[in-house]
C-alpha positions as a printed NumPy array, in Angstrom:
array([[ -63.286,  -38.905,  229.562],
       [ -62.089,  -36.996,  232.603],
       [ -63.427,  -33.333,  232.931],
       [ -61.176,  -30.322,  233.376],
       [ -61.936,  -28.374,  236.597],
       [ -63.684,  -25.139,  236.157],
       [ -61.016,  -23.258,  238.079],
       [ -58.264,  -24.052,  235.627],
       [ -58.385,  -21.426,  232.812],
       [ -56.937,  -21.922,  229.384],
       [ -55.705,  -18.739,  227.608],
       [ -55.823,  -18.057,  223.854],
       [ -53.475,  -15.808,  221.901],
       [ -55.771,  -12.825,  222.16 ],
       [ -55.133,  -12.618,  225.852],
       [ -51.571,  -11.158,  225.142],
       [ -50.475,   -7.799,  224.028],
       [ -50.946,   -6.899,  220.428],
       [ -47.27 ,   -7.018,  219.476],
       [ -46.516,   -7.368,  215.757],
       [ -44.869,  -10.771,  215.254],
       [ -42.748,   -9.442,  212.458],
       [ -41.534,   -6.166,  214.034],
       [ -38.592,   -7.752,  215.456],
       [ -39.266,   -6.251,  218.9  ],
       [ -36.795,   -7.729,  221.506],
       [ -39.375,   -7.471,  224.195],
       [ -41.55 ,  -10.029,  222.441],
       [ -38.555,  -12.39 ,  222.431],
       [ -37.666,  -11.873,  225.915],
       [ -41.188,  -12.412,  227.074],
       [ -41.038,  -15.957,  225.773],
       [ -38.279,  -16.715,  228.283],
       [ -40.466,  -15.831,  231.245],
       [ -42.057,  -18.826,  233.069],
       [ -45.653,  -19.419,  232.575],
       [ -46.867,  -18.622,  236.118],
       [ -45.198,  -15.174,  236.042],
       [ -46.853,  -14.46 ,  232.783],
       [ -50.196,  -15.344,  234.163],
       [ -49.697,  -13.171,  237.023],
       [ -48.796,  -10.154,  235.035],
       [ -51.801,  -10.546,  232.92 ],
       [ -54.099,  -10.958,  235.792],
       [ -52.606,   -7.74 ,  237.352],
       [ -52.862,   -5.642,  234.123],
       [ -56.39 ,   -6.72 ,  233.309],
       [ -59.651,   -6.665,  235.17 ],
       [ -61.621,   -9.864,  235.453],
       [ -64.123,   -8.477,  233.051],
       [ -61.529,   -8.119,  230.159],
       [ -60.648,  -11.769,  229.684],
       [ -62.567,  -14.894,  229.131],
       [ -61.406,  -18.451,  229.774],
       [ -61.43 ,  -20.925,  226.899],
       [ -62.894,  -23.979,  228.369],
       [ -62.444,  -27.606,  226.871],
       [ -66.27 ,  -27.924,  226.808],
       [ -66.283,  -25.012,  224.256],
       [ -63.735,  -26.765,  221.832],
       [ -65.037,  -27.956,  218.447],
       [ -65.661,  -31.713,  218.07 ],
       [ -63.099,  -31.819,  215.198],
       [ -60.268,  -30.536,  217.552],
       [ -60.951,  -33.443,  220.005],
       [ -60.933,  -35.972,  217.154],
       [ -57.73 ,  -34.653,  215.922],
       [ -55.965,  -35.631,  219.038],
       [ -57.449,  -38.983,  219.41 ],
       [ -60.647,  -37.994,  221.296],
       [ -58.75 ,  -36.885,  224.461],
       [ -58.77 ,  -33.703,  226.321],
       [ -56.153,  -31.001,  225.332],
       [ -54.688,  -31.029,  228.924],
       [ -54.427,  -34.879,  228.993],
       [ -52.758,  -35.247,  225.715],
       [ -48.946,  -35.514,  226.326],
       [ -47.975,  -34.806,  222.735],
       [ -50.032,  -31.743,  222.648],
       [ -48.375,  -30.508,  226.033],
       [ -44.927,  -30.966,  224.406],
       [ -45.897,  -28.818,  221.498],
       [ -46.589,  -25.925,  223.815],
       [ -44.233,  -22.981,  223.899],
       [ -42.643,  -21.9  ,  227.161],
       [ -45.37 ,  -19.44 ,  227.449],
       [ -47.951,  -22.183,  227.457],
       [ -49.292,  -21.495,  224.049],
       [ -49.186,  -23.878,  221.217],
       [ -46.485,  -23.024,  218.579],
       [ -48.091,  -21.706,  215.317],
       [ -45.752,  -23.926,  213.258],
       [ -46.377,  -27.239,  215.063],
       [ -49.391,  -29.539,  214.976],
       [ -50.71 ,  -31.18 ,  218.04 ],
       [ -48.43 ,  -34.122,  217.3  ],
       [ -45.221,  -32.088,  217.26 ],
       [ -44.964,  -32.169,  213.532],
       [ -44.758,  -28.934,  211.296],
       [ -48.073,  -27.707,  210.199],
       [ -46.859,  -25.057,  207.736],
       [ -47.982,  -26.065,  204.282],
       [ -44.633,  -25.135,  202.641],
       [ -42.759,  -27.369,  205.097],
       [ -44.99 ,  -30.322,  204.274],
       [ -44.464,  -29.865,  200.529],
       [ -40.728,  -29.721,  201.097],
       [ -40.903,  -32.983,  203.05 ],
       [ -42.993,  -34.61 ,  200.374],
       [ -40.381,  -33.558,  197.666],
       [ -37.613,  -34.828,  199.929],
       [ -39.313,  -38.217,  200.217],
       [ -39.94 ,  -38.412,  196.471],
       [ -36.167,  -37.645,  195.855],
       [ -35.184,  -40.381,  198.291],
       [ -37.506,  -42.859,  196.416],
       [ -35.998,  -41.899,  193.092],
       [ -32.424,  -42.229,  194.323],
       [ -33.312,  -45.747,  195.571],
       [ -34.7  ,  -46.702,  192.204],
       [ -31.597,  -45.357,  190.438],
       [ -29.292,  -47.152,  192.749],
       [ -31.043,  -50.378,  192.4  ],
       [ -30.911,  -50.245,  188.629],
       [ -27.449,  -49.03 ,  188.1  ],
       [ -25.395,  -49.769,  191.051],
       [ -26.468,  -53.39 ,  191.664],
       [ -24.694,  -55.676,  189.155],
       [ -26.925,  -56.998,  186.392],
       [ -26.421,  -59.643,  183.601],
       [ -25.175,  -57.776,  180.57 ],
       [ -27.445,  -57.633,  177.576],
       [ -25.931,  -58.154,  174.156],
       [ -27.636,  -57.081,  170.899],
       [ -26.651,  -57.099,  167.464],
       [ -28.638,  -53.88 ,  166.867],
       [ -26.559,  -51.809,  169.296],
       [ -24.583,  -49.241,  167.015],
       [ -21.849,  -48.793,  169.678],
       [ -20.621,  -52.383,  170.007],
       [ -16.887,  -52.444,  171.126],
       [ -14.408,  -52.081,  168.543],
       [ -12.43 ,  -55.248,  168.038],
       [  -9.223,  -53.505,  167.275],
       [  -9.624,  -51.152,  170.368],
       [  -9.257,  -54.174,  172.707],
       [  -6.058,  -53.531,  174.616],
       [  -5.441,  -57.26 ,  174.787],
       [  -4.828,  -57.475,  171.052],
       [  -1.495,  -57.848,  169.626],
       [   1.155,  -55.021,  169.08 ],
       [  -0.551,  -54.272,  165.658],
       [  -4.016,  -53.853,  167.145],
       [  -3.982,  -50.166,  166.591],
       [  -2.764,  -50.232,  163.032],
       [  -4.025,  -51.376,  159.714],
       [  -3.349,  -55.15 ,  159.75 ],
       [  -3.524,  -55.376,  155.914],
       [  -0.649,  -52.939,  155.686],
       [   1.304,  -55.122,  158.22 ],
       [   0.696,  -58.13 ,  155.978],
       [   1.813,  -56.298,  152.892],
       [   5.077,  -54.98 ,  154.613],
       [   5.824,  -58.606,  155.771],
       [   4.901,  -60.397,  152.631],
       [   6.335,  -57.999,  149.833],
       [   9.944,  -58.959,  150.14 ],
       [   9.12 ,  -62.61 ,  149.411],
       [   7.082,  -61.714,  146.18 ],
       [   9.006,  -61.374,  142.849],
       [   8.064,  -60.241,  139.297],
       [   8.795,  -62.653,  136.553],
       [   9.43 ,  -61.513,  132.911],
       [   9.259,  -64.119,  130.281],
       [  10.493,  -63.715,  126.741],
       [   9.663,  -66.452,  124.324],
       [  12.448,  -67.665,  122.005],
       [  10.3  ,  -69.176,  119.235],
       [   8.399,  -67.328,  116.761],
       [   4.857,  -68.005,  115.389],
       [   3.585,  -67.836,  111.795],
       [   0.583,  -65.658,  111.158],
       [  -2.145,  -66.545,  108.645],
       [  -0.608,  -64.472,  105.895],
       [   2.777,  -66.264,  106.233],
       [   4.62 ,  -63.548,  107.918],
       [   6.439,  -64.399,  111.311],
       [   5.939,  -62.519,  114.528],
       [   7.501,  -63.022,  117.996],
       [   5.268,  -63.646,  120.898],
       [   5.356,  -60.57 ,  123.003],
       [   6.949,  -61.001,  126.422],
       [   4.731,  -62.101,  129.123],
       [   4.805,  -61.   ,  132.896],
       [   3.893,  -63.181,  135.851],
       [   4.399,  -63.176,  139.673],
       [   6.317,  -65.655,  141.91 ],
       [   6.823,  -66.588,  145.495],
       [  10.174,  -67.297,  147.123],
       [   9.927,  -70.724,  148.759],
       [  13.613,  -71.285,  149.695],
       [  16.141,  -68.754,  150.845],
       [  18.651,  -70.161,  148.274],
       [  16.769,  -68.785,  145.282],
       [  13.905,  -71.293,  144.618],
       [  10.719,  -69.603,  143.434],
       [   7.267,  -71.077,  142.891],
       [   4.963,  -69.774,  140.092],
       [   2.467,  -70.929,  137.598],
       [   3.236,  -73.506,  134.958],
       [   1.203,  -71.926,  132.212],
       [   3.424,  -68.802,  132.114],
       [   6.705,  -70.707,  131.913],
       [   7.92 ,  -72.533,  128.753],
       [  10.945,  -74.796,  128.437],
       [  12.621,  -72.426,  125.915],
       [  11.755,  -69.191,  127.62 ],
       [  14.245,  -66.443,  128.689],
       [  13.336,  -65.925,  132.323],
       [  14.18 ,  -62.847,  134.373],
       [  13.239,  -62.287,  138.053],
       [  13.082,  -58.94 ,  139.764],
       [  13.084,  -58.868,  143.537],
       [  11.277,  -56.449,  145.736],
       [  14.6  ,  -54.481,  146.172],
       [  14.871,  -54.125,  142.407],
       [  17.732,  -56.576,  141.997],
       [  17.319,  -58.459,  138.671],
       [  18.39 ,  -62.134,  138.103],
       [  18.392,  -64.549,  135.272],
       [  16.403,  -67.655,  136.184],
       [  16.373,  -71.208,  134.895],
       [  13.461,  -73.621,  134.941],
       [  13.663,  -76.381,  137.583],
       [  10.542,  -78.244,  136.865],
       [   6.879,  -77.833,  136.045],
       [   3.744,  -79.759,  136.895],
       [   0.78 ,  -79.011,  134.459],
       [  -1.556,  -81.102,  136.572],
       [  -1.508,  -78.497,  139.391],
       [  -0.421,  -75.679,  137.017],
       [   2.752,  -74.967,  139.189],
       [   6.455,  -74.535,  138.193],
       [   9.697,  -73.835,  140.03 ],
       [  12.492,  -71.611,  138.835],
       [  15.907,  -70.84 ,  140.343],
       [  18.081,  -67.782,  140.759],
       [  21.522,  -67.549,  142.076],
       [  20.891,  -65.719,  145.311],
       [  21.12 ,  -66.453,  149.014],
       [  19.524,  -65.217,  152.229],
       [  16.19 ,  -64.5  ,  150.541],
       [  13.107,  -63.909,  152.72 ],
       [  10.376,  -66.648,  152.802],
       [   6.91 ,  -66.804,  154.068],
       [   5.162,  -69.467,  156.125],
       [   2.746,  -71.827,  154.44 ],
       [  -0.61 ,  -72.195,  156.311],
       [  -2.752,  -75.358,  156.401],
       [  -5.144,  -74.788,  153.524],
       [  -7.542,  -77.261,  155.147],
       [  -8.39 ,  -74.628,  157.69 ],
       [  -9.473,  -72.104,  155.043],
       [ -13.212,  -71.286,  155.021],
       [ -15.533,  -69.028,  153.121],
       [ -15.424,  -65.458,  154.804],
       [ -11.722,  -65.541,  155.713],
       [  -9.677,  -62.708,  154.575],
       [  -8.019,  -63.139,  151.095],
       [  -4.924,  -60.802,  150.308],
       [  -3.404,  -61.155,  146.865],
       [  -0.011,  -59.778,  145.873],
       [   1.358,  -59.758,  142.408],
       [   2.379,  -57.655,  139.397],
       [  -0.754,  -57.263,  137.24 ],
       [  -0.39 ,  -55.412,  133.987],
       [   3.174,  -54.294,  134.809],
       [   2.353,  -52.836,  138.216],
       [   4.643,  -54.71 ,  140.483],
       [   3.734,  -55.605,  144.028],
       [   0.101,  -54.668,  143.702],
       [  -2.061,  -55.663,  146.649],
       [  -5.703,  -56.459,  146.494],
       [  -8.055,  -57.566,  149.299],
       [ -11.134,  -59.777,  149.424],
       [ -12.544,  -62.709,  151.072],
       [ -12.622,  -66.446,  150.592],
       [ -15.751,  -67.196,  148.431],
       [ -15.711,  -70.901,  148.209],
       [ -13.355,  -73.827,  148.448],
       [ -12.679,  -77.047,  146.533],
       [ -13.752,  -75.509,  143.243],
       [ -13.084,  -77.086,  139.745],
       [ -12.731,  -75.393,  136.394],
       [ -14.072,  -76.657,  133.198],
       [ -10.738,  -76.396,  131.275],
       [  -8.053,  -78.857,  131.228],
       [  -5.577,  -77.205,  133.65 ],
       [  -6.203,  -76.627,  137.35 ],
       [  -7.253,  -80.147,  138.068],
       [  -6.956,  -79.83 ,  141.755],
       [  -9.731,  -78.331,  144.107],
       [  -9.141,  -74.67 ,  143.997],
       [  -9.822,  -71.741,  146.41 ],
       [ -12.233,  -69.183,  145.05 ],
       [ -11.923,  -65.561,  146.209],
       [ -12.969,  -62.095,  145.248],
       [  -9.636,  -60.316,  145.535],
       [  -9.078,  -58.607,  142.089],
       [  -6.82 ,  -60.38 ,  139.807],
       [  -5.47 ,  -59.426,  136.337],
       [  -2.9  ,  -60.634,  133.86 ],
       [   0.377,  -60.815,  135.652],
       [  -1.16 ,  -62.015,  138.952],
       [  -0.494,  -65.547,  138.066],
       [   2.024,  -67.251,  140.461],
       [   1.563,  -64.675,  143.154],
       [   0.627,  -65.673,  146.667],
       [  -2.797,  -65.571,  148.283],
       [  -2.397,  -64.778,  152.037],
       [  -4.488,  -64.855,  155.177],
       [  -4.756,  -62.086,  157.642],
       [  -1.654,  -63.485,  159.525],
       [   0.404,  -63.091,  156.378],
       [   0.703,  -66.74 ,  155.852],
       [   0.429,  -68.386,  152.327],
       [  -2.948,  -70.028,  151.766],
       [  -2.754,  -70.433,  148.025],
       [  -0.948,  -69.471,  144.704],
       [  -3.125,  -67.41 ,  142.357],
       [  -3.646,  -69.285,  139.171],
       [  -6.742,  -68.35 ,  137.239],
       [  -9.473,  -65.774,  136.922],
       [ -12.9  ,  -66.23 ,  135.44 ],
       [ -13.261,  -64.301,  132.225],
       [ -16.285,  -61.98 ,  131.725],
       [ -16.76 ,  -61.834,  135.438],
       [ -15.895,  -59.526,  138.244],
       [ -13.535,  -60.568,  141.086],
       [ -13.9  ,  -64.3  ,  140.641],
       [ -10.337,  -65.61 ,  141.04 ],
       [  -8.902,  -68.973,  141.887],
       [  -5.864,  -70.184,  143.705],
       [  -4.075,  -73.584,  144.118],
       [  -4.228,  -74.491,  147.9  ],
       [  -1.147,  -74.108,  149.876],
       [  -1.016,  -77.849,  150.798],
       [  -0.862,  -78.835,  147.136],
       [   1.617,  -75.998,  146.33 ],
       [   4.026,  -76.933,  149.079],
       [   4.022,  -80.622,  148.135],
       [   4.425,  -79.797,  144.336],
       [   7.288,  -77.405,  145.132],
       [   9.215,  -79.983,  147.31 ],
       [   8.856,  -82.733,  144.557],
       [   9.917,  -80.411,  141.729],
       [  12.918,  -79.213,  143.635],
       [  14.005,  -82.734,  144.497],
       [  13.043,  -84.605,  141.236],
       [  12.392,  -81.92 ,  138.631],
       [   9.16 ,  -83.666,  137.601],
       [   6.034,  -85.398,  138.947],
       [   4.609,  -88.366,  137.083],
       [   0.926,  -87.754,  136.574],
       [  -1.747,  -89.783,  134.952],
       [  -2.711,  -88.216,  131.771],
       [  -5.998,  -88.729,  129.966],
       [  -5.897,  -85.763,  127.549],
       [  -9.461,  -84.441,  127.72 ],
       [ -11.241,  -81.232,  128.468],
       [ -14.313,  -81.9  ,  130.584],
       [ -17.355,  -80.008,  131.589],
       [ -19.964,  -80.689,  134.178],
       [ -23.411,  -80.358,  132.962],
       [ -26.945,  -81.021,  134.522],
       [ -29.258,  -83.674,  132.93 ],
       [ -31.036,  -80.936,  130.89 ],
       [ -27.686,  -79.328,  129.912],
       [ -29.014,  -76.082,  130.779],
       [ -26.173,  -74.664,  133.022],
       [ -22.638,  -75.53 ,  134.093],
       [ -22.067,  -76.507,  137.773],
       [ -19.177,  -76.543,  140.026],
       [ -20.803,  -77.825,  143.238],
       [ -19.283,  -81.319,  143.875],
       [ -22.416,  -82.619,  145.544],
       [ -24.75 ,  -81.853,  142.703],
       [ -25.589,  -84.829,  140.228],
       [ -24.383,  -83.931,  136.834],
       [ -23.114,  -85.576,  133.659],
       [ -19.502,  -85.231,  132.508],
       [ -19.125,  -84.047,  128.899],
       [ -16.034,  -84.11 ,  126.813],
       [ -15.766,  -80.645,  125.316],
       [ -12.526,  -81.304,  123.374],
       [  -9.492,  -83.612,  123.402],
       [  -5.718,  -82.998,  123.31 ],
       [  -4.326,  -83.59 ,  119.92 ],
       [  -2.518,  -86.929,  119.91 ],
       [  -3.298,  -87.501,  123.517],
       [  -4.288,  -90.989,  125.069],
       [  -8.12 ,  -90.259,  124.823],
       [  -7.939,  -89.244,  121.239],
       [  -5.679,  -92.308,  120.477],
       [  -8.226,  -94.573,  122.047],
       [ -11.154,  -93.289,  120.007],
       [ -12.962,  -90.88 ,  122.334],
       [ -14.558,  -87.815,  120.699],
       [ -15.716,  -84.316,  121.67 ],
       [ -19.347,  -84.442,  122.847],
       [ -19.082,  -87.879,  124.439],
       [ -20.532,  -88.286,  127.913],
       [ -18.387,  -90.196,  130.383],
       [ -20.666,  -92.56 ,  132.459],
       [ -18.276,  -95.14 ,  133.932],
       [ -14.535,  -95.613,  134.678],
       [ -13.357,  -99.088,  135.631],
       [ -17.088, -100.039,  136.292],
       [ -17.701,  -97.12 ,  138.682],
       [ -20.367,  -94.669,  137.64 ],
       [ -19.21 ,  -90.973,  137.545],
       [ -21.344,  -87.885,  137.643],
       [ -18.685,  -85.103,  137.784],
       [ -15.353,  -84.283,  136.327],
       [ -13.985,  -84.379,  139.729],
       [ -14.76 ,  -87.973,  140.159],
       [ -13.224,  -88.687,  136.766],
       [ -10.035,  -87.093,  137.706],
       [  -9.763,  -88.805,  141.114],
       [ -10.334,  -92.222,  139.404],
       [  -7.763,  -91.614,  136.698],
       [  -5.209,  -90.138,  139.091],
       [  -5.471,  -93.443,  141.051],
       [  -3.771,  -95.031,  137.985],
       [  -0.149,  -94.745,  136.999],
       [   1.224,  -93.858,  133.675],
       [   0.989,  -96.901,  131.334],
       [  -2.068,  -98.417,  133.137],
       [  -5.148,  -99.385,  131.07 ],
       [  -8.396,  -97.843,  132.102],
       [ -11.816,  -99.028,  130.889],
       [ -14.183,  -96.192,  130.16 ],
       [ -17.787,  -96.25 ,  129.065],
       [ -19.167,  -93.254,  127.206],
       [ -22.556,  -92.174,  125.878],
       [ -22.566,  -91.315,  122.215],
       [ -25.74 ,  -90.554,  120.334],
       [ -27.874,  -92.757,  122.726],
       [ -25.447,  -95.598,  122.515],
       [ -23.129,  -96.911,  125.282],
       [ -19.513,  -97.497,  124.109],
       [ -16.763,  -99.147,  125.982],
       [ -13.329,  -97.679,  125.343],
       [  -9.921,  -98.736,  126.814],
       [  -7.431,  -95.973,  127.214],
       [  -3.762,  -96.312,  127.915],
       [  -2.883,  -93.638,  130.517],
       [  -0.058,  -91.299,  129.535],
       [   2.487,  -89.232,  131.582],
       [   1.548,  -85.627,  131.874],
       [   5.115,  -84.608,  132.635],
       [   6.337,  -86.139,  129.326],
       [   3.517,  -85.575,  126.929],
       [   3.927,  -81.834,  126.83 ],
       [   0.431,  -81.034,  125.923],
       [  -0.459,  -77.823,  124.004],
       [  -2.647,  -76.671,  126.788]])
């Protein structure tokens, strides 16, 4: 390392006058603008040689030399740049030209940390990421808040359906003409009945249930606008438990029939009717199951099960989807149960209505039996079509084809025309494939015996069964 000549003195801060740095003396500030040689000359003139001592590089601590890379102070260019115009190192700068004040270093460290945190935040929030969907998020988007929804997206859709459907729903009052004899011989008139109906043609044709309409009944229809009309029976189909009546009116509102094959469990179910005298009552539920069958004689078609509340008077009223379309005609409710209702599918209802309006009747194969599905141990009744069950005759229609052929209550139907049957649904499908007047071979099990019986199929529309 080159040595510094002895005749080049290096001065320390003690060589200057003892001016207070914080006094704000302007003389101190002005002295900093004087060139270094002039400063040295003034100092040499004011002081004798015995009052100052040069600070030679050979006297510097080893740590000072290491701090600037092992080179002499005079040789180091960076150290030279850090000197003030007076030739003295600035008290706030290190030998490398960087701030040496501790507070300044802390501020720089904090600034660097903030920049790092900002970079992390920007990378996480500003750079696009794949969205994460979770069913556990409590603030999932509201379906009805989507601006792309229909014009009714912000209102209650059920109310919209009700407003749309109510004008097509009617109340039917039935007064029976005949009287019944009680057990003590006195006569009494059957009290008036009330049902619901659906306008299916604008010229006054109304669809309702067959079990509430009798041929000798006095029928009155009340529209949604409170107009009352006398009605006549057009035709009835006990197989589907549907009937059509006619009033003399025009320009009546009608509803669209939906395809009932698209109905599935979980869909909305909206029932409108006149239960217990409360006309145009709306109840809401969901579709519980499809293709259900009941154990009694009527309702032979596969029914829609739902949990919209039904009561006496709902019979014949429509079952609607969330679009206000007809998916069924309410026809039955399970007794001693809560919210187990059944509706005839819209496809069946539409076809029956067309045929009754055009022909007045629908020829149906008629066996004349009540059937019940039971499991092999006869422990419970089942309605699932895929479950293997036996078909029990619970009772027969008096004077019907089955009774005339010799069948009895308690018989188990095992075969029809040589085909094994395990549910009443299969029995109905096979008998409905026949026409009135056809002979059908049936095998029943009675007291561990297998008995073949031949039944002449009747016509349901002409038999007028009591049930």
